[in-house]
C-alpha positions in Angstrom: -0.1 0.1 -0.4 1.7 3.1 -0.5 2.2 5.6 2.4 -0.3 8.2 2.0 -2.7 5.7 0.8 -1.8 4.2 4.0 -1.8 8.0 6.3 -5.1 8.5 5.2 -6.3 4.8 6.2 -5.5 5.1 9.3 -6.0 9.6 9.8 -9.6 7.7 9.4 -9.2 4.5 11.5 -7.5 6.8 14.2 -10.7 9.2 14.1 -12.7 5.9 14.5 -10.7 5.1 17.4 -11.0 8.2 19.0 -15.0 8.1 18.8 -14.9 5.0 20.6 -12.1 6.5 23.4 -14.5 9.2 24.5 -17.1 6.4 25.4 -13.7 4.4 27.2 -13.1 7.8 28.6 -16.0 8.6 30.3 -17.6 5.4 31.3 -14.5 2.6 32.6 -13.7 5.3 35.5 -17.5 4.5 36.0 -17.6 0.8 35.9 -20.5 1.2 32.7 -21.0 -0.9 29.8 -19.4 0.1 26.5 -22.0 -1.1 24.8 -25.5 -0.7 26.2 -26.5 2.5 26.3 -25.5 3.6 23.0 -23.6 7.2 23.2 -26.4 9.7 24.6 -26.5 12.8 25.6 -25.3 12.7 29.8 -27.9 15.9 31.0 -30.8 14.7 29.1 -30.5 10.9 28.5 -31.9 11.4 24.3 -29.5 9.3 21.5 -27.2 11.0 19.5 -28.4 10.8 16.2 -25.8 9.0 13.7 -25.4 12.3 11.6 -24.5 13.9 14.7 -21.8 10.7 16.2 -19.8 11.4 13.0 -15.6 12.4 14.8 -15.0 15.9 14.9 -17.8 17.4 11.8 -20.4 16.5 14.5 -19.6 18.8 17.5 -18.8 21.1 14.8 -22.1 21.0 13.6 -24.2 20.9 17.1 -21.4 23.8 17.8 -20.3 21.8 21.1 -24.2 21.6 21.8 -26.6 18.7 22.5 -29.4 19.1 19.8 -32.2 18.2 22.3 -31.4 20.0 25.4 -28.9 21.9 24.4 -26.4 21.2 26.9 -22.4 22.4 26.2 -20.8 19.1 24.9 -16.7 19.8 25.9 -15.1 20.1 22.9 -12.6 17.4 24.4 -14.4 14.6 22.6 -13.4 16.0 19.2 -10.0 16.7 20.6 -9.4 13.0 22.0 -11.1 12.4 18.0 -8.6 14.8 15.9 -6.0 13.8 18.2 -5.5 9.5 17.9 -6.2 10.3 14.7 -2.9 12.4 14.7 -1.0 9.8 17.1 -2.6 7.6 14.9 -1.2 9.1 11.8 2.6 9.5 13.0 3.2 6.0 14.7 2.3 5.1 10.9 4.3 7.1 9.1 7.4 5.8 12.2 6.7 2.2 11.3 5.3 2.2 7.5 2.8 -1.0 7.3 4.6 -3.3 8.6 4.2 -6.4 11.3 4.9 -3.8 14.4 2.3 -1.3 13.4 -0.7 -3.6 14.8 1.1 -2.9 17.9 2.1 0.4 18.2 -1.4 1.6 17.1 -2.6 0.3 20.5 -0.1 1.3 22.6 -1.2 4.8 20.5 -5.0 4.3 21.8 -5.0 3.0 25.6 -2.6 5.6 25.9 -4.3 8.2 24.1 -7.9 6.9 26.9 -5.3 6.4 30.2 -3.2 9.7 30.4 -7.5 11.5 30.2 -8.5 8.8 32.6 -5.9 10.0 35.4 -6.1 13.1 34.8 -10.3 12.9 35.3 -9.5 10.4 37.9 -5.7 10.0 39.1 -5.6 6.4 38.4 -5.3 3.8 36.1 -8.3 1.3 34.9 -6.9 -2.0 35.2 -9.6 -2.9 32.9 -7.2 -1.3 30.5 -4.1 -1.7 31.5 -4.1 -5.6 33.1 -5.3 -6.9 29.7 -2.6 -5.2 27.9 -0.3 -7.6 28.5 -1.5 -10.3 26.8 -2.3 -8.6 24.4 1.0 -6.9 23.5 2.9 -10.1 23.3 -0.3 -10.9 20.7 0.5 -8.2 18.9 4.6 -8.4 18.6 4.8 -11.9 17.9 3.4 -11.7 14.2 7.0 -9.7 13.8 9.0 -11.9 15.7 8.4 -14.5 13.8 7.7 -12.6 10.5 11.0 -11.1 11.6 12.2 -13.3 13.2 12.7 -11.2 15.7 13.4 -13.1 19.3 17.0 -10.7 20.6 13.9 -8.0 20.4 10.9 -9.9 22.0 13.3 -11.2 25.2 15.0 -7.5 25.1 11.4 -6.3 25.8 10.6 -9.0 28.0 14.0 -7.8 30.1 13.2 -4.2 30.1 9.2 -5.3 30.9 11.5 -6.0 34.0 13.3 -3.7 34.8 10.8 -1.0 34.2 8.6 -2.9 36.9 11.3 -3.0 39.2 12.3 0.1 39.2 8.1 1.9 39.8 7.6 -0.8 42.3 11.2 0.6 44.1 9.5 4.0 43.7 5.7 2.7 45.2 7.3 3.3 48.7 8.0 7.2 47.8 4.6 7.7 46.4 4.3 5.7 43.4 1.0 4.7 42.7 0.0 1.4 41.9 -1.2 2.1 38.4 1.5 3.9 37.3 3.9 0.4 38.5 1.1 -2.1 36.8 1.8 0.5 33.8 5.8 0.2 33.3 6.0 -3.2 32.3 3.6 -2.2 29.0 6.0 0.4 28.1 8.8 -1.8 29.0 8.4 -4.1 26.7 6.9 -1.5 23.5 10.5 0.3 24.6 12.4 -2.6 24.8 11.1 -4.2 21.4 12.8 -0.7 20.1 16.3 -0.9 21.9 17.2 0.1 25.0 18.0 3.7 24.0 14.9 4.0 23.8 14.2 2.3 27.6 16.4 4.7 28.9 14.5 7.9 27.3 11.6 7.0 28.0 11.8 6.7 31.7 14.6 9.5 32.1 12.3 11.7 29.5 8.1 10.5 31.6 10.4 11.3 35.3 11.3 14.8 33.7 8.1 15.9 31.9 7.0 14.4 35.6 8.8 16.8 37.4 8.7 19.9 35.4 4.7 19.6 35.3 5.2 19.4 39.3 7.7 22.5 40.0 5.9 24.1 37.8 2.5 23.3 39.8 4.2 24.2 42.8 5.3 28.1 41.4 1.8 28.9 39.8 -1.0 26.6 41.4 1.2 26.6 45.1 1.1 22.6 45.1 3.2 21.0 48.1 4.7 17.6 48.2 1.7 15.9 49.5 0.0 17.0 46.6 -1.4 14.0 44.0 0.0 14.6 40.4 -1.8 12.2 38.1 1.7 10.5 36.5 1.0 8.2 34.1 0.0 10.8 30.8 3.9 11.6 31.6 4.9 7.9 31.4 3.0 8.2 28.6 4.3 11.1 26.6 8.1 10.1 27.5 8.1 6.7 26.3 6.3 7.9 22.4 9.3 10.6 22.8 11.5 7.9 23.0 9.4 5.8 20.3 9.4 8.7 17.6 13.0 10.6 18.6 15.7 7.8 21.3 18.3 8.1 18.6 18.9 11.6 18.0 18.0 12.2 21.8 20.5 9.7 22.5 23.0 10.6 19.9 22.5 13.8 21.3 23.2 13.2 25.3 25.9 10.8 24.4 28.5 13.8 22.8 27.1 16.1 25.2 28.9 13.5 27.8 31.5 12.5 25.0 32.5 16.0 23.2 34.7 14.7 19.8 37.5 15.9 18.7 
């Protein structure tokens, strides 16, 4: 499949997945079914019409208001849909039509859902994280077989164990249980790409979280005991590593060991 066509298809897929992720983000923390009832206004309870269920365009057509009760619809809905599509396209541009592509598209999907839920309710639901322990190896297995990437798979398992041990140790200093459970999933993905990706992804997560925490302390008066959702920074750091681990690692190496 030509690259432009692939990106278009994946972009449309991302919009559709993003629409579903809005349901996941709203219902999973509330232990509600993802199937029933169908999409409806949380204020008046009326079903959303099919023409208004089109990702991004539906919100624009409604001008951000329910068609029945005129209650405001959060702009986060189209942002999640558009953001998922952009992330899907970026992943497709990175991996192309490869065996790894489905696995990293899955990472993009759960990253959007987990980041939004963690920001909303300060937790990373087991219903999303724990099934990934089985889903990710299954999605990467075809790549291991087709490309004979057994070493990448073993490296991924080693990185998963390493990040779990690291975050488990940090749990004594307040790291959340959901973060500890998410760490092996990210370790498996980053380890598949290489040890430089593991190092960059882990460090970037702590760096981003630390910078945000410092800004909160500076401008919002947050203290040491202020709870901060760390999952979004873990995920952002992981994707930074997916897309830019090699140049970042080379830059850091040259910074420490400048060539003559």
